[in-house]
Structure formats: C-alpha cells, structure tokens
PASEBA-1860 file (N, C-alpha, C; in nm, 3 decimals):
! residues 216
1> XXXXXXXX> 0.162/5.550/2.495/0.262/5.520/2.393/0.197/5.448/2.275 ~ 0.250/5.471/2.157/0.203/5.400/2.039/0.315/5.400/1.936 ~ 0.308/5.308/1.843/0.405/5.305/1.735/0.376/5.422/1.641 ~ 0.474/5.511/1.624/0.456/5.626/1.536/0.500/5.595/1.393 ~ 0.622/5.546/1.378/0.668/5.508/1.244/0.788/5.415/1.249 ~ 0.816/5.355/1.136/0.936/5.274/1.119/1.019/5.339/1.011 ~ 1.151/5.334/1.028/1.241/5.411/0.943/1.340/5.320/0.871 ~ 1.356/5.343/0.742/1.444/5.265/0.656/1.546/5.360/0.595
9> XXXXXXXX> 1.674/5.332/0.612/1.780/5.416/0.556/1.803/5.382/0.409 ~ 1.811/5.484/0.326/1.831/5.464/0.183/1.961/5.393/0.155 ~ 1.962/5.313/0.050/2.081/5.242/0.009/2.170/5.328/-0.081 ~ 2.273/5.267/-0.140/2.366/5.342/-0.224/2.302/5.401/-0.349 ~ 2.185/5.350/-0.388/2.117/5.406/-0.505/2.041/5.534/-0.473 ~ 2.037/5.575/-0.346/1.976/5.702/-0.310/1.831/5.691/-0.267 ~ 1.779/5.803/-0.218/1.646/5.806/-0.158/1.536/5.767/-0.256 ~ 1.530/5.833/-0.369/1.419/5.810/-0.462/1.422/5.669/-0.521
17> XXXXXXXX> 1.540/5.621/-0.552/1.550/5.486/-0.607/1.511/5.382/-0.503 ~ 1.552/5.403/-0.378/1.514/5.311/-0.271/1.363/5.314/-0.250 ~ 1.305/5.435/-0.249/1.160/5.447/-0.232/1.085/5.382/-0.348 ~ 1.137/5.396/-0.467/1.072/5.334/-0.583/1.079/5.182/-0.575 ~ 1.195/5.132/-0.533/1.213/4.987/-0.522/1.117/4.927/-0.419 ~ 1.108/4.989/-0.301/1.019/4.937/-0.197/0.873/4.961/-0.235 ~ 0.847/5.074/-0.299/0.712/5.103/-0.344/0.661/5.001/-0.444 ~ 0.749/4.955/-0.531/0.709/4.854/-0.629/0.677/4.721/-0.560
25> XXXXXXXX> 0.752/4.688/-0.455/0.723/4.565/-0.381/0.584/4.572/-0.316 ~ 0.549/4.692/-0.268/0.421/4.710/-0.199/0.306/4.741/-0.293 ~ 0.338/4.787/-0.413/0.234/4.835/-0.502/0.183/4.971/-0.458 ~ 0.273/5.052/-0.404/0.237/5.184/-0.352/0.339/5.287/-0.397 ~ 0.300/5.412/-0.387/0.390/5.521/-0.425/0.420/5.608/-0.303 ~ 0.548/5.620/-0.270/0.589/5.707/-0.161/0.581/5.853/-0.207 ~ 0.554/5.943/-0.112/0.552/6.085/-0.145/0.669/6.155/-0.078 ~ 0.711/6.262/-0.140/0.823/6.340/-0.088/0.784/6.403/0.044
33> XXXXXXXX> 0.858/6.368/0.149/0.826/6.422/0.280/0.894/6.554/0.310 ~ 1.006/6.582/0.243/1.077/6.707/0.265/1.206/6.689/0.343 ~ 1.256/6.801/0.396/1.389/6.807/0.456/1.381/6.832/0.606 ~ 1.468/6.763/0.682/1.485/6.787/0.825/1.609/6.877/0.842 ~ 1.593/7.007/0.847/1.711/7.095/0.850/1.797/7.080/0.975 ~ 1.736/7.044/1.087/1.813/7.030/1.211/1.900/6.903/1.210 ~ 1.860/6.805/1.129/1.928/6.676/1.131/2.011/6.650/1.006 ~ 1.993/6.732/0.904/2.066/6.711/0.779/2.019/6.588/0.704
41> XXXXXXXX> 1.889/6.564/0.704/1.832/6.448/0.636/1.706/6.489/0.560 ~ 1.659/6.401/0.475/1.531/6.419/0.408/1.464/6.284/0.395 ~ 1.332/6.285/0.371/1.263/6.156/0.366/1.153/6.152/0.262 ~ 1.107/6.029/0.238/0.985/6.003/0.162/0.901/5.911/0.249 ~ 0.769/5.924/0.242/0.683/5.855/0.338/0.565/5.785/0.270 ~ 0.513/5.685/0.344/0.392/5.615/0.303/0.307/5.592/0.428 ~ 0.188/5.656/0.438/0.100/5.632/0.554/0.052/5.488/0.555 ~ 0.048/5.428/0.675/0.003/5.290/0.693/-0.105/5.290/0.800
49> XXXXXXXX> -0.223/5.245/0.767/-0.330/5.238/0.866/-0.297/5.132/0.970 ~ -0.329/5.162/1.095/-0.301/5.065/1.202/-0.408/5.064/1.310 ~ -0.527/5.114/1.275/-0.642/5.111/1.367/-0.623/5.201/1.490 ~ -0.533/5.298/1.483/-0.521/5.395/1.590/-0.565/5.531/1.538 ~ -0.584/5.626/1.631/-0.627/5.760/1.591/-0.523/5.823/1.498 ~ -0.396/5.811/1.536/-0.287/5.864/1.454/-0.221/5.746/1.383 ~ -0.249/5.730/1.255/-0.193/5.616/1.183/-0.041/5.622/1.181 ~ 0.019/5.506/1.178/0.164/5.499/1.167/0.204/5.518/1.020
57> XXXXXXXX> 0.333/5.525/0.995/0.378/5.542/0.858/0.516/5.481/0.840 ~ 0.550/5.457/0.714/0.680/5.406/0.677/0.762/5.521/0.620 ~ 0.881/5.539/0.672/0.970/5.647/0.629/1.095/5.587/0.566 ~ 1.132/5.641/0.450/1.263/5.612/0.393/1.342/5.741/0.402 ~ 1.460/5.735/0.460/1.534/5.857/0.493/1.674/5.852/0.436 ~ 1.724/5.968/0.400/1.857/5.981/0.339/1.932/6.096/0.405 ~ 2.060/6.078/0.428/2.142/6.184/0.484/2.183/6.281/0.374 ~ 2.193/6.408/0.408/2.233/6.511/0.314/2.379/6.550/0.337
65> XXXXXXXX> 2.440/6.606/0.236/2.575/6.660/0.252/2.562/6.796/0.317 ~ 2.546/6.795/0.449/2.514/6.916/0.524/2.579/6.905/0.662 ~ 2.633/7.014/0.716/2.699/7.007/0.847/2.612/6.950/0.957 ~ 2.480/6.973/0.950/2.390/6.924/1.054/2.393/6.772/1.064 ~ 2.416/6.704/0.952/2.414/6.558/0.954/2.534/6.501/1.028 ~ 2.640/6.578/1.040/2.758/6.534/1.115/2.743/6.559/1.265 ~ 2.658/6.655/1.302/2.644/6.694/1.442/2.525/6.627/1.510 ~ 2.414/6.612/1.437/2.292/6.558/1.497/2.298/6.406/1.505
73> XXXXXXXX> 2.265/6.348/1.619/2.266/6.202/1.630/2.182/6.132/1.523 ~ 2.067/6.189/1.488/1.984/6.123/1.387/2.055/6.120/1.253 ~ 2.116/6.232/1.215/2.193/6.234/1.090/2.307/6.133/1.093 ~ 2.373/6.123/1.207/2.482/6.026/1.221/2.431/5.883/1.206 ~ 2.314/5.855/1.264/2.257/5.721/1.258/2.221/5.683/1.114 ~ 2.160/5.778/1.043/2.122/5.752/0.903/2.246/5.730/0.818 ~ 2.346/5.816/0.835/2.469/5.803/0.758/2.535/5.667/0.780 ~ 2.542/5.624/0.907/2.606/5.497/0.939/2.531/5.380/0.876
81> XXXXXXXX> 2.397/5.382/0.883/2.319/5.270/0.827/2.329/5.268/0.675 ~ 2.324/5.384/0.613/2.335/5.390/0.467/2.474/5.345/0.421 ~ 2.575/5.376/0.501/2.712/5.336/0.466/2.726/5.184/0.466 ~ 2.640/5.115/0.539/2.642/4.969/0.543/2.558/4.908/0.430 ~ 2.507/4.993/0.343/2.426/4.945/0.231/2.280/4.978/0.243 ~ 2.241/5.048/0.350/2.102/5.082/0.371/2.028/4.970/0.442 ~ 1.904/4.997/0.479/1.823/4.897/0.546/1.748/4.957/0.664 ~ 1.691/4.870/0.746/1.609/4.917/0.858/1.693/4.992/0.960
89> XXXXXXXX> 1.649/5.114/0.987/1.718/5.200/1.084/1.661/5.181/1.224 ~ 1.529/5.179/1.236/1.469/5.164/1.368/1.321/5.195/1.369 ~ 1.266/5.193/1.489/1.124/5.223/1.508/1.109/5.334/1.611 ~ 0.998/5.405/1.602/0.979/5.528/1.679/0.846/5.522/1.754 ~ 0.851/5.555/1.881/0.733/5.550/1.967/0.680/5.691/1.991 ~ 0.554/5.711/1.966/0.491/5.840/1.993/0.439/5.846/2.135 ~ 0.460/5.960/2.202/0.412/5.980/2.339/0.339/6.113/2.348 ~ 0.250/6.124/2.445/0.175/6.248/2.464/0.253/6.351/2.546
97> XXXXXXXX> 0.341/6.304/2.634/0.416/6.393/2.722/0.560/6.344/2.731 ~ 0.646/6.404/2.652/0.784/6.356/2.645/0.865/6.395/2.769 ~ 0.810/6.485/2.851/0.882/6.526/2.972/0.902/6.407/3.067 ~ 0.809/6.311/3.064/0.824/6.192/3.147/0.944/6.109/3.103 ~ 0.967/6.104/2.972/1.083/6.031/2.919/1.210/6.109/2.952 ~ 1.203/6.242/2.944/1.319/6.324/2.979/1.363/6.298/3.123 ~ 1.266/6.294/3.213/1.297/6.271/3.353/1.359/6.133/3.375 ~ 1.307/6.034/3.305/1.356/5.898/3.324/1.496/5.880/3.266
105> XXXXXXXX> 1.521/5.944/3.150/1.652/5.929/3.086/1.754/6.032/3.136 ~ 1.704/6.134/3.206/1.795/6.232/3.264/1.855/6.330/3.166 ~ 1.784/6.359/3.059/1.830/6.459/2.962/1.710/6.517/2.889 ~ 1.734/6.626/2.818/1.625/6.696/2.750/1.607/6.646/2.608 ~ 1.483/6.650/2.563/1.452/6.620/2.424/1.504/6.732/2.335 ~ 1.524/6.702/2.208/1.565/6.804/2.112/1.447/6.835/2.021 ~ 1.447/6.955/1.967/1.341/6.995/1.875/1.370/6.938/1.736 ~ 1.264/6.896/1.669/1.274/6.849/1.533/1.177/6.923/1.444
113> XXXXXXXX> 1.211/6.939/1.319/1.119/7.000/1.225/1.146/6.945/1.085 ~ 1.044/6.953/1.002/1.057/6.908/0.864/0.981/7.003/0.774 ~ 1.045/7.049/0.671/0.980/7.137/0.573/0.930/7.052/0.456 ~ 0.799/7.043/0.443/0.740/6.966/0.334/0.746/7.046/0.204 ~ 0.741/6.978/0.090/0.745/7.050/-0.038/0.633/7.151/-0.056 ~ 0.518/7.132/0.012/0.406/7.226/-0.001/0.421/7.348/0.090 ~ 0.534/7.354/0.163/0.559/7.469/0.249/0.520/7.449/0.394 ~ 0.448/7.342/0.424/0.409/7.314/0.562/0.532/7.275/0.645
121> XXXXXXXX> 0.540/7.328/0.766/0.647/7.290/0.857/0.589/7.202/0.967 ~ 0.642/7.082/0.981/0.602/6.993/1.089/0.696/7.011/1.206 ~ 0.641/7.008/1.328/0.719/7.032/1.449/0.699/6.919/1.550 ~ 0.806/6.883/1.618/0.799/6.781/1.722/0.919/6.791/1.815 ~ 0.919/6.708/1.920/1.035/6.690/2.006/1.071/6.542/2.003 ~ 1.199/6.512/2.014/1.239/6.371/2.016/1.356/6.349/2.112 ~ 1.367/6.225/2.156/1.472/6.188/2.250/1.501/6.038/2.235 ~ 1.626/6.000/2.254/1.660/5.859/2.256/1.733/5.806/2.135
129> XXXXXXXX> 1.773/5.894/2.042/1.842/5.846/1.922/1.977/5.785/1.957 ~ 2.043/5.840/2.058/2.172/5.782/2.100/2.154/5.639/2.152 ~ 2.039/5.612/2.214/2.009/5.476/2.255/1.997/5.383/2.136 ~ 1.930/5.431/2.031/1.917/5.355/1.907/2.054/5.327/1.846 ~ 2.142/5.428/1.847/2.275/5.411/1.789/2.353/5.303/1.863 ~ 2.343/5.303/1.996/2.420/5.206/2.074/2.357/5.067/2.075 ~ 2.224/5.061/2.056/2.153/4.934/2.060/2.032/4.944/1.967 ~ 2.046/4.906/1.839/1.943/4.931/1.738/1.808/4.865/1.761
137> XXXXXXXX> 1.796/4.776/1.861/1.664/4.722/1.891/1.578/4.823/1.964 ~ 1.641/4.927/2.022/1.569/5.025/2.102/1.506/5.132/2.014 ~ 1.381/5.169/2.041/1.320/5.279/1.968/1.363/5.413/2.027 ~ 1.338/5.521/1.953/1.344/5.652/2.018/1.204/5.708/2.026 ~ 1.189/5.820/2.096/1.058/5.873/2.132/1.032/6.007/2.064 ~ 0.906/6.029/2.031/0.867/6.154/1.966/0.735/6.204/2.026 ~ 0.729/6.335/2.046/0.603/6.402/2.083/0.573/6.505/1.975 ~ 0.464/6.485/1.905/0.427/6.578/1.797/0.372/6.709/1.854
145> XXXXXXXX> 0.413/6.818/1.795/0.357/6.949/1.828/0.261/6.995/1.719 ~ 0.275/6.941/1.599/0.184/6.974/1.488/0.055/6.893/1.503 ~ -0.058/6.948/1.456/-0.185/6.876/1.469/-0.188/6.748/1.388 ~ -0.275/6.657/1.429/-0.280/6.523/1.370/-0.309/6.524/1.220 ~ -0.388/6.623/1.174/-0.429/6.619/1.034/-0.318/6.654/0.936 ~ -0.203/6.701/0.985/-0.092/6.729/0.894/0.028/6.636/0.921 ~ 0.016/6.548/1.019/0.127/6.457/1.049/0.142/6.355/0.938 ~ 0.259/6.292/0.930/0.286/6.200/0.819/0.190/6.082/0.809
153> XXXXXXXX> 0.135/6.037/0.923/0.043/5.924/0.919/-0.095/5.958/0.868 ~ -0.125/6.088/0.855/-0.257/6.129/0.806/-0.271/6.091/0.659 ~ -0.391/6.058/0.620/-0.417/6.028/0.481/-0.410/5.881/0.446 ~ -0.392/5.794/0.545/-0.391/5.650/0.517/-0.527/5.608/0.464 ~ -0.526/5.531/0.355/-0.651/5.490/0.291/-0.704/5.358/0.346 ~ -0.620/5.287/0.419/-0.660/5.156/0.468/-0.619/5.044/0.375 ~ -0.567/5.077/0.257/-0.522/4.975/0.162/-0.394/4.907/0.209 ~ -0.314/4.980/0.287/-0.186/4.928/0.332/-0.183/4.933/0.485
161> XXXXXXXX> -0.167/4.819/0.546/-0.174/4.807/0.691/-0.050/4.736/0.744 ~ 0.012/4.794/0.844/0.127/4.730/0.907/0.077/4.615/0.992 ~ 0.115/4.492/0.955/0.067/4.374/1.023/0.165/4.322/1.127 ~ 0.294/4.334/1.101/0.391/4.271/1.189/0.527/4.339/1.176 ~ 0.599/4.347/1.287/0.739/4.389/1.287/0.821/4.273/1.342 ~ 0.924/4.236/1.272/1.017/4.132/1.318/1.140/4.202/1.375 ~ 1.167/4.179/1.504/1.276/4.247/1.572/1.372/4.144/1.631 ~ 1.498/4.159/1.598/1.602/4.078/1.662/1.641/4.149/1.790
169> XXXXXXXX> 1.609/4.088/1.903/1.638/4.155/2.029/1.573/4.087/2.147 ~ 1.572/4.160/2.256/1.523/4.109/2.383/1.407/4.196/2.430 ~ 1.284/4.144/2.434/1.170/4.226/2.476/1.185/4.281/2.617 ~ 1.256/4.210/2.704/1.277/4.261/2.840/1.367/4.384/2.838 ~ 1.470/4.382/2.755/1.559/4.498/2.742/1.483/4.618/2.686 ~ 1.399/4.593/2.588/1.322/4.702/2.528/1.220/4.756/2.627 ~ 1.157/4.669/2.703/1.061/4.713/2.804/1.129/4.801/2.909 ~ 1.248/4.762/2.947/1.326/4.842/3.043/1.351/4.981/2.988
177> XXXXXXXX> 1.383/4.990/2.861/1.409/5.118/2.795/1.282/5.203/2.787 ~ 1.171/5.138/2.758/1.044/5.210/2.746/0.991/5.258/2.881 ~ 1.027/5.187/2.988/0.973/5.219/3.119/0.840/5.151/3.144 ~ 0.796/5.067/3.055/0.676/4.987/3.070/0.684/4.873/2.969 ~ 0.586/4.785/2.970/0.591/4.669/2.883/0.599/4.710/2.737 ~ 0.680/4.638/2.663/0.693/4.667/2.520/0.561/4.647/2.447 ~ 0.467/4.577/2.509/0.337/4.556/2.446/0.256/4.685/2.438 ~ 0.291/4.785/2.521/0.212/4.908/2.524/0.211/4.981/2.390
185> XXXXXXXX> 0.328/5.018/2.334/0.325/5.089/2.207/0.298/4.999/2.087 ~ 0.305/4.869/2.106/0.291/4.776/1.994/0.164/4.692/2.005 ~ 0.067/4.739/2.083/-0.053/4.658/2.107/-0.135/4.637/1.981 ~ -0.122/4.726/1.882/-0.201/4.714/1.760/-0.123/4.648/1.647 ~ 0.003/4.611/1.674/0.088/4.552/1.572/0.151/4.425/1.628 ~ 0.144/4.318/1.552/0.207/4.194/1.594/0.359/4.210/1.590 ~ 0.427/4.154/1.690/0.573/4.157/1.693/0.626/4.015/1.702 ~ 0.721/3.985/1.617/0.790/3.857/1.625/0.933/3.885/1.671
193> XXXXXXXX> 0.967/3.834/1.788/1.101/3.852/1.843/1.188/3.735/1.802 ~ 1.304/3.766/1.749/1.398/3.662/1.711/1.531/3.688/1.780 ~ 1.604/3.583/1.808/1.734/3.598/1.873/1.830/3.667/1.777 ~ 1.902/3.768/1.824/1.996/3.839/1.737/2.105/3.745/1.685 ~ 2.127/3.749/1.556/2.238/3.677/1.493/2.326/3.783/1.427 ~ 2.392/3.860/1.512/2.464/3.977/1.464/2.407/4.100/1.531 ~ 2.386/4.205/1.454/2.335/4.331/1.508/2.186/4.320/1.539 ~ 2.143/4.360/1.659/2.000/4.360/1.690/1.928/4.472/1.614
201> XXXXXXXX> 1.796/4.465/1.612/1.718/4.568/1.547/1.609/4.508/1.460 ~ 1.544/4.592/1.381/1.437/4.545/1.293/1.496/4.454/1.186 ~ 1.437/4.338/1.172/1.475/4.244/1.067/1.390/4.265/0.943 ~ 1.260/4.283/0.964/1.167/4.301/0.853/1.036/4.355/0.906 ~ 0.953/4.407/0.817/0.814/4.437/0.850/0.726/4.364/0.750 ~ 0.603/4.338/0.791/0.506/4.274/0.703/0.389/4.370/0.685 ~ 0.358/4.399/0.560/0.253/4.494/0.527/0.144/4.424/0.445 ~ 0.019/4.439/0.492/-0.093/4.387/0.416/-0.127/4.486/0.304
209> XXXXXXXX> -0.126/4.442/0.182/-0.152/4.526/0.066/-0.273/4.472/-0.010 ~ -0.326/4.547/-0.107/-0.436/4.493/-0.187/-0.401/4.364/-0.260 ~ -0.271/4.338/-0.280/-0.227/4.217/-0.350/-0.184/4.106/-0.255 ~ -0.195/4.130/-0.124/-0.157/4.030/-0.028/-0.051/4.080/0.068 ~ 0.002/3.988/0.149/0.101/4.024/0.251/0.239/4.033/0.187 ~ 0.308/4.144/0.215/0.442/4.167/0.160/0.540/4.185/0.276 ~ 0.649/4.111/0.272/0.753/4.121/0.373/0.871/4.198/0.316 ~ 0.916/4.300/0.391/1.028/4.384/0.347/1.137/4.380/0.455
END
C-alpha cells in the first residue's frame, strides 16, 4: 500500500479558479487532467514527489452536469463536498492487488477511466468510495492498470513535496479499514492526527515548495 493521491473538491468558483487559487499559494501550475466519464467528474492535477517509485499527486476535482455524477458514488461525493463550499474530499491508497481488498470488503471494485486532453486514456480499478462518503477520514483504494510513466504522479520535478497530512480522525479506525496499520501507506508522509471537531477527514496538507512550507 502507498499514498496515491489527495483530492480537493472545487469550490463555487469552479475547477479552474480553484486550481488557480491553490496553485498561486504553492507557486505551481496545475495541468488539465481530463474527464472521468464513468463518474461524471473532471480534474486538474499537480504531481508531488514523495520518494516512492510512483509519486503521489494533488487532484482538484469538479462534478459535471452529467447523469453519471448522480449514479456513481465518486460523483456523488464530489457534488456533496462542493455543495458545502468545496474543500478536502479525501485521500486515496494505491494497491498492487485490489482483489484482496474486494475479498475483505465483500464487494467488487469498479472500473475507472480518465480521458486526458492529449487523448491518452488512463485505466484503473477502485473500491471504497462509499466508505469515504459515510466516514470521510477513510481512504478509498485504487489499483492502476495504466503503466507508471503515464499515471498522474509521473513527471514530478522534486520542487514540490508532500510533507504532511493533517487528518481529523482515529488512526485505529483507519487501520481497521485498511486491514493493516495506517502507517503502511503513509510511511513516506508525516501524519498529524487531530481529534475531530465536527466532520472527520483531511484538515490540511503541508507541501514543501521552493519558497518554503505551505499549508493548504
């Protein structure tokens, strides 16, 4: 297991304005990630080096006016978070064999795909979004089917590094969900656990930039 990405739902100003606002805080420019046709969403991304083979990345995601967004749990989750004004949606754990998670959770993963503006189609399987919806401190799981060199984390320059995730929640509850210690997917990233004061989930991330540490 490893941290694959962290996801931020666009605010009322929309995807590009949200990406520009966060990009200005970081001193970075997000790139258009394309459309998730199965989920009725689209995203913009920023690769973040994290000292692993497959670098993690920051995703800003927006729901589309599309029937898929009403049916797919991921589309529902993005819509609900954006309706609250936007903000941190959740974190995603990458696994090599998602069938083990399927067996433990007792259901099948769903196929995911994203059409990038350059025509490349990214493919993966994911499971656990309903867990995220019911308890936002919980990650969902992804197994990439596309090769590493075209995944969103590819191309990290090392200028921007994910240093810390602040999560309001219970590490024991998250470990139970993961099926192993929460330290496994987060071994390369510092985690600060805080007691929930309201809704659990990601409170902030800290990114090391060429201009210093930035908290979002």
